[in-house]
C-alpha positions as CSV (number, residue, x, y, z in Angstrom):
1,M,15.6,-76.7,-18.2
2,D,14.4,-74.9,-15.0
3,V,17.3,-73.0,-13.3
4,F,16.7,-74.8,-10.1
5,Q,16.8,-78.2,-11.8
6,N,20.2,-77.2,-13.2
7,L,21.5,-76.3,-9.7
8,A,20.0,-79.5,-8.3
9,N,21.7,-81.7,-11.0
10,N,25.0,-80.0,-10.2
11,L,24.6,-80.8,-6.5
12,K,24.3,-84.6,-6.9
13,G,27.2,-86.5,-5.6
14,K,28.8,-83.5,-3.8
15,N,27.3,-84.5,-0.3
16,R,26.8,-80.9,0.8
17,T,25.4,-80.6,4.4
18,I,22.9,-78.0,5.3
19,V,21.6,-77.5,8.9
20,F,18.0,-76.6,9.5
21,P,17.6,-75.2,13.0
22,E,13.8,-75.3,12.8
23,G,13.6,-79.0,12.4
24,T,10.2,-79.5,13.9
25,D,8.4,-77.2,11.5
26,P,6.5,-79.4,9.0
27,R,7.6,-77.2,6.0
28,I,11.2,-77.6,7.0
29,M,11.0,-81.3,7.6
30,G,9.1,-82.0,4.4
31,A,11.7,-80.1,2.4
32,A,14.6,-81.8,4.2
33,V,13.1,-85.3,3.5
34,R,12.6,-84.4,-0.2
35,L,16.2,-83.1,-0.5
36,H,17.5,-86.3,1.1
37,N,15.4,-88.6,-1.0
38,D,16.3,-86.7,-4.2
39,G,20.0,-87.2,-3.3
40,L,20.8,-83.5,-3.5
41,L,22.3,-82.9,-0.1
42,Q,22.6,-84.2,3.5
43,P,20.1,-82.3,5.7
44,V,20.8,-82.0,9.4
45,L,17.7,-81.3,11.5
46,L,18.0,-79.8,15.0
47,G,15.7,-80.8,17.8
48,D,14.7,-83.6,20.1
49,K,14.6,-86.9,18.3
50,D,11.3,-88.0,19.8
51,Q,9.6,-84.7,19.0
52,L,10.9,-84.8,15.5
53,S,9.7,-88.4,15.1
54,T,6.2,-87.3,16.3
55,V,6.0,-84.5,13.7
56,A,7.3,-86.9,11.0
57,E,4.6,-89.4,11.8
58,Q,1.9,-86.8,11.9
59,N,3.0,-85.6,8.4
60,H,3.6,-89.1,7.0
61,L,7.3,-88.5,6.6
62,S,10.3,-90.9,7.1
63,L,13.4,-89.5,8.7
64,N,15.5,-92.6,7.8
65,G,19.0,-91.6,6.8
66,I,18.6,-88.0,8.0
67,E,21.0,-86.7,10.7
68,I,19.4,-85.3,13.8
69,I,21.3,-83.2,16.4
70,N,19.8,-82.4,19.8
71,P,21.4,-79.1,21.0
72,D,20.3,-80.0,24.6
73,T,22.4,-83.1,24.7
74,Y,25.3,-82.0,22.4
75,D,28.7,-81.6,23.9
76,K,29.3,-77.9,23.5
77,S,32.7,-77.6,25.1
78,A,34.7,-77.2,21.9
79,M,31.9,-75.0,20.5
80,H,32.0,-72.8,23.6
81,D,35.8,-72.3,23.3
82,A,35.5,-71.5,19.6
83,L,32.8,-69.0,20.1
84,L,34.6,-67.3,23.0
85,E,37.7,-67.0,20.8
86,R,35.6,-65.7,17.9
87,R,34.0,-63.0,20.0
88,K,37.5,-61.9,21.3
89,G,36.5,-60.4,24.6
90,K,33.1,-59.1,23.5
91,N,31.3,-61.8,25.6
92,T,32.1,-63.5,28.9
93,P,32.2,-67.3,29.2
94,E,28.8,-67.1,30.9
95,Q,27.3,-65.0,28.0
96,V,28.7,-67.5,25.5
97,D,27.0,-70.3,27.4
98,Q,23.8,-68.4,27.1
99,M,24.3,-67.7,23.4
100,L,24.7,-71.4,22.7
101,E,21.3,-72.1,24.3
102,D,19.9,-70.1,21.3
103,I,19.3,-72.5,18.5
104,S,20.3,-70.0,15.8
105,Y,23.7,-69.4,17.5
106,F,24.2,-73.1,17.9
107,A,23.4,-73.8,14.2
108,T,25.6,-70.9,13.1
109,M,28.5,-72.4,15.1
110,L,28.0,-75.7,13.3
111,V,28.7,-73.8,10.1
112,Y,31.6,-71.8,11.5
113,M,33.3,-75.0,12.8
114,G,32.9,-76.8,9.5
115,K,30.5,-79.4,10.9
116,V,28.0,-78.4,8.1
117,D,28.4,-76.4,4.9
118,G,25.5,-74.0,5.3
119,M,22.3,-73.1,7.1
120,V,18.7,-72.4,6.2
121,S,16.5,-70.8,8.8
122,G,13.8,-68.1,9.2
123,A,10.5,-70.1,8.8
124,I,9.8,-69.5,12.5
125,H,12.5,-67.0,13.5
126,A,12.7,-63.3,12.6
127,T,15.4,-62.1,10.1
128,G,17.5,-60.7,13.0
129,D,17.6,-64.1,14.7
130,T,19.3,-65.5,11.6
131,V,21.4,-62.6,10.4
132,R,22.8,-61.5,13.8
133,P,24.7,-64.7,14.6
134,A,25.9,-64.9,11.0
135,L,27.3,-61.4,11.2
136,Q,28.9,-62.0,14.6
137,I,30.4,-65.4,13.9
138,I,30.7,-66.1,10.1
139,K,31.2,-62.5,9.2
140,T,31.5,-60.9,5.8
141,K,33.9,-61.8,3.0
142,P,37.1,-59.9,2.6
143,G,36.4,-56.6,1.0
144,V,32.7,-56.7,1.8
145,K,31.4,-54.5,4.7
146,R,27.7,-55.2,4.5
147,I,25.5,-58.2,3.6
148,S,22.5,-57.9,1.4
149,G,19.4,-59.9,0.4
150,A,18.7,-60.8,-3.2
151,F,15.6,-62.5,-4.7
152,I,15.5,-64.7,-7.8
153,M,12.5,-63.6,-9.8
154,Q,11.3,-66.4,-12.2
155,K,8.5,-66.8,-14.6
156,G,8.7,-69.3,-17.4
157,D,12.0,-68.7,-19.2
158,E,12.4,-65.3,-17.6
159,R,14.6,-64.9,-14.5
160,Y,16.1,-61.8,-12.9
161,V,17.9,-60.9,-9.7
162,F,16.5,-58.1,-7.5
163,A,18.5,-56.6,-4.6
164,D,18.7,-55.4,-1.9
165,C,15.2,-56.4,-0.9
166,A,15.7,-57.6,2.6
167,I,18.5,-56.2,4.7
168,N,19.8,-52.7,4.4
169,I,17.2,-50.0,5.0
170,E,19.4,-47.2,3.5
171,L,22.2,-47.8,1.1
172,D,25.0,-45.2,0.6
173,A,27.0,-45.3,-2.6
174,P,29.7,-47.8,-1.3
175,T,27.1,-50.2,0.0
176,M,25.0,-50.0,-3.2
177,A,28.2,-50.7,-5.2
178,E,28.9,-53.8,-3.0
179,V,25.3,-55.0,-3.5
180,A,25.7,-54.6,-7.3
181,I,28.9,-56.7,-7.4
182,E,27.5,-59.4,-5.1
183,S,24.3,-59.5,-7.0
184,A,26.2,-60.0,-10.3
185,H,27.9,-63.0,-8.6
186,T,24.5,-64.4,-7.6
187,A,23.3,-64.1,-11.2
188,Q,26.3,-66.0,-12.4
189,L,25.5,-68.8,-9.9
190,F,22.2,-69.1,-11.8
191,G,23.8,-69.2,-15.2
192,L,23.0,-65.6,-16.1
193,D,25.3,-63.3,-17.9
194,P,24.8,-60.4,-15.5
195,K,23.8,-57.0,-16.9
196,V,23.4,-54.9,-13.8
197,A,21.2,-51.8,-13.6
198,L,21.5,-49.4,-10.6
199,L,18.0,-48.0,-10.4
200,S,16.7,-44.5,-9.7
201,F,13.9,-42.2,-10.6
202,S,16.4,-40.6,-13.0
203,T,18.2,-41.8,-16.1
204,K,21.6,-40.3,-16.9
205,G,20.9,-37.0,-15.2
206,S,17.3,-36.5,-16.2
207,A,16.6,-35.5,-12.6
208,K,18.8,-33.9,-9.9
209,G,19.3,-34.5,-6.2
210,E,21.3,-36.4,-3.6
211,M,19.4,-39.6,-4.3
212,V,20.4,-39.5,-7.9
213,T,24.0,-38.6,-7.2
214,K,24.3,-41.5,-4.8
215,V,23.3,-44.0,-7.6
216,A,25.7,-42.4,-10.1
217,D,28.5,-42.5,-7.6
218,A,27.8,-46.2,-6.8
219,T,28.0,-46.9,-10.5
220,K,31.4,-45.3,-10.7
221,L,32.6,-47.4,-7.7
222,V,31.5,-50.6,-9.4
223,H,33.4,-49.7,-12.6
224,E,36.5,-49.1,-10.4
225,K,36.2,-52.3,-8.3
226,A,34.9,-54.7,-10.9
227,P,35.6,-53.3,-14.4
228,E,34.8,-56.7,-16.0
229,L,31.1,-56.4,-15.1
230,A,28.4,-54.9,-17.4
231,V,27.0,-52.3,-15.0
232,D,25.2,-49.0,-15.6
233,G,23.3,-46.3,-13.7
234,E,21.6,-44.3,-12.8
235,L,18.7,-45.8,-14.8
236,Q,14.9,-45.8,-14.4
237,F,13.4,-49.2,-14.5
238,D,11.8,-48.8,-17.9
239,A,15.1,-47.6,-19.3
240,A,16.9,-50.6,-17.8
241,F,14.3,-53.1,-18.9
242,V,12.6,-52.1,-22.2
243,P,15.0,-52.0,-25.2
244,S,13.2,-49.2,-27.0
245,V,13.1,-47.0,-23.9
246,G,16.8,-47.8,-23.1
247,E,17.8,-46.8,-26.7
248,L,15.9,-43.6,-26.3
249,K,17.0,-42.6,-22.8
250,A,20.5,-44.1,-22.7
251,P,21.7,-44.7,-26.2
252,E,25.3,-45.2,-25.2
253,S,24.6,-47.8,-22.6
254,K,25.3,-51.5,-23.0
255,V,23.0,-52.4,-20.1
256,A,20.0,-50.1,-20.7
257,G,17.1,-52.1,-22.2
258,H,18.8,-55.5,-21.5
259,A,19.3,-55.6,-17.7
260,N,18.7,-58.8,-15.8
261,V,20.1,-57.7,-12.4
262,F,18.3,-54.8,-10.7
263,V,19.8,-53.0,-7.7
264,F,17.4,-50.7,-5.9
265,P,18.5,-47.5,-4.1
266,S,16.8,-48.4,-0.8
267,L,15.1,-51.3,1.0
268,E,11.8,-49.5,0.7
269,A,12.1,-49.5,-3.1
270,G,13.5,-53.0,-3.4
271,N,10.9,-54.6,-1.1
272,I,8.0,-52.9,-2.9
273,G,9.5,-53.7,-6.3
274,Y,9.9,-57.4,-5.8
275,K,6.4,-57.8,-4.3
276,I,4.8,-55.9,-7.2
277,A,6.6,-58.2,-9.6
278,Q,5.4,-61.2,-7.5
279,R,1.8,-60.3,-7.0
280,L,0.9,-58.3,-10.1
281,G,3.5,-59.8,-12.5
282,G,3.1,-63.4,-11.5
283,F,6.8,-64.0,-10.8
284,E,7.9,-66.5,-8.3
285,A,10.2,-64.8,-5.7
286,V,12.8,-67.2,-4.2
287,G,14.8,-65.8,-1.3
288,P,16.1,-63.7,0.2
289,I,19.5,-65.1,-0.6
290,L,22.0,-63.6,1.8
291,Q,25.0,-62.2,-0.1
292,G,28.5,-61.3,1.2
293,L,29.0,-63.8,4.0
294,N,32.0,-66.1,4.4
295,A,29.7,-69.1,4.4
296,P,26.2,-69.6,3.0
297,V,23.3,-68.8,5.3
298,A,19.8,-68.3,4.0
299,D,17.0,-66.4,5.7
300,L,13.5,-67.7,4.8
301,S,10.3,-65.7,5.0
302,R,8.1,-66.8,7.8
303,G,5.3,-67.2,5.2
304,T,7.5,-69.7,3.3
305,S,6.2,-72.9,1.8
306,E,7.8,-76.3,1.7
307,D,8.7,-75.9,-2.0
308,E,10.4,-72.5,-1.3
309,V,12.4,-74.1,1.5
310,Y,13.5,-76.8,-0.9
311,K,14.6,-74.3,-3.5
312,V,16.4,-72.0,-1.0
313,A,18.3,-75.0,0.3
314,V,19.4,-75.9,-3.2
315,I,20.6,-72.4,-3.7
316,T,22.4,-72.4,-0.3
317,A,24.2,-75.7,-1.0
318,S,25.1,-74.3,-4.5
319,Q,26.8,-71.3,-2.8
320,V,29.3,-73.5,-1.0
321,K,32.8,-72.9,-2.2
């Protein structure tokens, strides 16, 4: 069965609520209606009811049973106080009022205050518009200093996790180790037994340099922090992926040749890598899935499709603890 179908089946009856700040976008609305009609979650659309109804009518959609919140008419007094407290003197009351006029901050506060379980955004807004409020308000989980972005790469029965492909431009060894651990947890969410490869242009010292040392150091940190995980590095992609090459280049490794989670040493490498797999390899890339936050928030690509929004929302709802 398709991995997303498994996740969807597990969501039924749990009544998870996901807020969509970009409610008037037809892709968002279409996905929200499908999610509601399929009984997978309770979508909450933000926007003016009349405007949303017009978009729904134009796209032959019914909003019956879907909650709509208009930020312009919402009583923000409790939200204002909660955000002012959360920012702990970093913003004045006037600045907090301004922040809550931003729909991304408003939606993030709905998550923070427990009004909804998670948020899916980014079809219209830039990554920073989604990530910044999440970092300032929801913040990272204990023990995690940086968030990261993973993609689920799927084709037929094959599925892999690629990270970080969306957030951190440069990864030092501690950050790369965090990404590896969080990516292993993401893989487990999808029913994968994670075998994590920390990638480089070197395999087990075949090349030298600071970039190689960084990956080797990150691997050591993962072994210290999460000894239960199957993790190895530094590995070239062919050594991580192809059994015969893994046996040749890293014969002692339990991961080489069998990896299903790939952690890239930089955003440059990760972004290029997932797009090559997507465009040349024919893999479907779903994400990015934000890892390391206290509550699930998803950042869509602005080129997203209705089907991708649907799947990302299923993933986001599945991340709810």
